[in-house]
C-alpha positions, 0 to 999 in steps of 0.5 A: 939345738934351741940356739940354732933355730930359736924357741918362742919365749927364749929371749932377745936372740930368739930366731924363727925357723926357716920354714916359718920365715918362708911362710911369712914371706909368702904371706907378705908377698900375698898381702903386698899384692893384695894391697896393690890389687885393692889400690888397682881396684879403687883406682880403676873405680875412681878413674875408669878407662875413657871407654868412648875414646876406644870407639871414635866417630867413623868415616862413613862408606856408602856402598852399592848393592854389590859391596862396591864403594860409591863414595866416602865421607869424612868422620866428624873430626875430619879423619879417614876412619873405616872401622873393622872387626878382627875377623875382617882383617887378614890372618897374615896382618894379624900374625904380623902385628902381633910377632912384631908388636906384642907376641905375649898379648894373650898372656901379660896383664896389660903391661910386659915387664920383660919387654920394658927391660929388653927395650931398655937394655936395647936402648942402652946398648945403641945409645938411642931409643930403638925400642919402646916396649910398649904392648898393644894395650899401652899404644891403644891407651896412648891413642885413647889419651894422647899425652906428652911423652914423659915418664909420668905419662908413661906410668898413667899409660901403663895403669890404663893398659892394665885397665884395658887389658882387665876390662877387654879381651886380647882380641878386642884390644887387637881390634882397638889397635887395628881401628886406632892406629895412625897411618899418616895425614888424616888416615886412621885405622887398617880399614882406611890405610888398606883402601887409601895405599893398596885399593883394597879391604883389609881382608885381602892384605898380603904379607908385604902390605901387612909388614908396611902397615904394621910399621907405619904407625910408629912414625906415620910421617917418617916412614910415609911410603910416598914421601920417604920410600927409603925409610919405608922400605928400611922399616918394612925390611925390619919388620920382615926380619922378625917374622922368621920362622913365622913365615918361610925365609923364601917368602920373606925374601920375595916380599922384601923386594916388593914395590912400595905404594907411589900414590894415595888411591883416590876415593870413589865418586859414584852415584854422588846424589844417591850416596849423599841422600843415602848418607842421610837416611841410613845408619852405620859406618858402612852403608850397603845401599840398593843401588844397582851399578849396571842400572846406575851406569846405564842411566847415567849414560842415558842422560848423557847422551841426551843431555846435548840435544836438550841444551840446544833446546834450552834445557840444561838438566835432567834427572833419573829415578829407577825403582823396583816396583815390588820392593821400592828399592832405589835401582838407580838415581841420577840428580843431574848430568854432572855433579861437578858442573857448577855452571849449571848447578850440578851439585842440586839433586834433581831427583829431590828438588820440589817442582810442579808435577804438571798433569803427572797427578791426573792418573791418581784422580781418575782412579780415585774417582773409579773407586768412588763410583764416579766415573769408569773408563767409558763414562762421559765427562764434559770438556767445555769452558768452565769457569770456577770462581774466576778460574778457567782452565784450558786444555793444552791445545787451547780447544774443547771437545764438548764431551769425552770418555774418561778413557780419552780424557786421561790418555790425551791428558785433557785438563778441563774434564780433570778439574771438573772431576777433582771438583766432584771428588773433593779437593780435601779427599784428593789431597788426602790420598796423595799425602797418604801415597808419600807426596808429603811436599804437599803440606799446604792446607787445600785452600792453598792449592785449590783446583789447579792442584790437578794441573800441577798447582803444587810441588812434588819431587821426583823420587816421591812421584815415581814411588806413587806410580809404584803404588799404582803398578802394585795394585794400590799398596803404598810402601816407602822407598828403600835406600837399602836392600829390602833385607836390611835390618837398618831400623829406618828401613824396616817400616812396614808397608801401610796396611790401607790400600790407597787405591783398589786393584781394579781402579789400578788395573783400569787406569793402567790399561789407559796409560798403556795406550798412550802414544809412545815416542819410540814406537809407531801408533800401533806399537802394541803389535810390536813384540821387540818392546816392553809394555809400558803404561806411562804419562807426561806432564809439563809444569806451569810456566814451562820450567819442568817436563815429566815422564813417568811409567812402569813395566813388568819389573821397574818404575821409571821417572825422568824430570828434565828443565833448568836447575836454577828455575829458568824456563824453557820455551817449548818444554814438553813432558812428551817430546823431551822427557819421554824419549829419555824414559824409553831409552831406559825401558828398552836398556833395562827392561826385557823386550818381552816384558809386560805390564804388571799383574793385578791378580783376581779382579772383580769387573764386570761388563754392563750395557749402556746407552751409548749417547749418555753412557747411562743404564739404557731406558725403553727408548734407547736403542743405540747401546754400548758394553762397558767395564765397571766396578760392581758395588762401586760404579754408581750408574744413573738411568739414562735421561738423555733419550726422551719420548714426547708427544707432538701435536700432528697439526702444529708440531709443538710439544704436548703435555698434560691435559692438553694431550687428550684434546689434540691429535698427536704422535709419539717421537724420540728425542736425544736431549744433551745436558744444558752445559754441552747443549749450550756450548755446541750451539756457541761453536755452531755444532748441531743440537737437537732442541725439543719442539716448544710447549703448545700454549694450551699446555700449562704443565711443566716440561718433563725433565729439565736441568737446572745445576749451579756450576759457580760457586764451588762447594769443594773450594774455599774462597779467600778474601785477600787484604788490601785488594779492591772489593771489585776484584774480589767478586764471585761469578754465579753460573748455572747449567739450565735447560734451553727453555729457560729464560730467567734465572733467580739467585738468592744468597742465604735466603735473600733475593739477589737479582734476576739474569738471563742464562748465559750472562755473566752475574758477579757476587761481591765477596760475602763475609767469612763463613758459610753461605748458601746460594740458591738459584730458581729458573722461570719454569720452577726448577731450582738448586742450591749448595753451601760455599765458604769464604775465608779470610 
């Protein structure tokens, strides 16, 4: 027995018992496994899997709000690659792929030795390579690190496959394959392949389509169904043969007869300008945007319907933006009539180029002035010739009206009252409001624009301008434009609405009411009585040089903007916002808005009605008998006491005016006169209109006349004056102008306390540009009245 089984210490012939032999064998196997495992862990740490290669940069697909593609953009490496998640691929595709390529994916460690042995046996019997035995993990490893097809490469590939399986689940490996497999040309991944070959998303792939896509990566060129349909049909049948038992035989037989694709599906090119801009503003491979396909189609059709008429008049292009006022979502954006019209620069986006906005900024000046208390709809503004340091604005029709209400001035887009109002508001203050409202293209110092800013002396984009009007429609609450739906979680679109209102709801309401009275091109003058048209508030603009025409407006739901002009900057004689952009704007309102749509609601408003003197629109005194009722913003609107209507004493004998001590010495009676402001009175006299003048003061009366005005008009304290290097001094002078009362005979001008000269009112007097810095200009008339201000000079 001892000799048979052996015994410890019995000499050289000692043999181990069988159980111990097996135990040592098992221990040796475990030790070998542990050594191999430790080697793998060491190699895995030393040569980690290139994880970044599993997530190559995707192509990007821009979608409309309903999820339909607008436009696709290649990945940086020139590939069509639309990554998908596993759940977005049809179950049929997943089952077909696993059965055909790697049915043991969930059980092997990345390499399937049985599959390798089977492949080797099949190849040996066939005398050629008919099977590779690669698992999906090995295929993904090869796609992540392409190598020459050598034995060494195969070993590295196997190691990488084990690494891949160690770090990722079977489902993740399956998803990697679906997104990395080549399908011919520059089509990579099942997301791109399903769109190009079958014009569908991968969740809708059928059994036959899945079978073809399963086989195609084995030889993308050799099995190309378009160039090599016979080979593609054969390999698809081979895949279908492997699916017996997984799907009914009858179904497999039917699928085998289905036709193959004969051409690649063209990629969409819808809303190309919008899609290109959305690409730069949103993140991710699939960009779900806010674009409404119906609104976009109607906007494009409307532009095409109008463009031939415009081109006859020398206007080649047009652009449109439609915003959902409440959410600021872009519902439609047309950058040009045709993206592919190279002759007319069709690829330039007219909605995003910077152009002069003409008069479209005026509503915001009037609304700001209302908030500052400077005007109210019935307030009077002067519309008379005005000169600001050589800048003399004129109205579009070349005429002046003397005095007009703020409501009339805005509704008829008068230039002179707007420029004068900007001088009162202050250029810096107004420019700050525009920038806070999103007009970031106005990025120069205030002095660069000057008072012409209100007439289009800056540059804005149609998109920003439409958004600013949406702020007006929303009661002064600014918010950013949205390229994605409002529910989007994209960080770039998650910016909150600014807390500080731009304008008060009251100012927005009053301004909107004025804009809603503007005559419309689609309706007669009494359009408000027509029940079959949406209500709208709107404004037009025509730029300097006749290059741009604008029409911007809002109704109950949408804010819409239209620009027409030439994208190459050519002028178009006679171009007009009202005639050329307005009709297109109201075409869109009729198509997009409900005919019963009304203007936006502004919520509870703090407004009041006050009684004012009709002539001056100021608080009536005891002598004002003609009065009106006006709407104001209580606590904001600044109302002055009427100084137009005055009571004087007239000598019974001579009809001359009496004042002071001479009243007691001469018989007299009281009379009431309306005394116009000096500037308005002077203009009326200059054009032959009647002006009521006060009787001359009696020679015996030495007291100063009661009342009277003296006000410096130029220089303007709100406008910095720039010295232009190289320009002769005689061309760099500042006009000195003052409004004076009719009885004034002489004005005395002082600069920094030193007398300059004496001049008669109305006679031009020019000041040579003083040194850079702040200077005080003062004026005094021959009756003791004076005025002064500080202005600045810059180099």
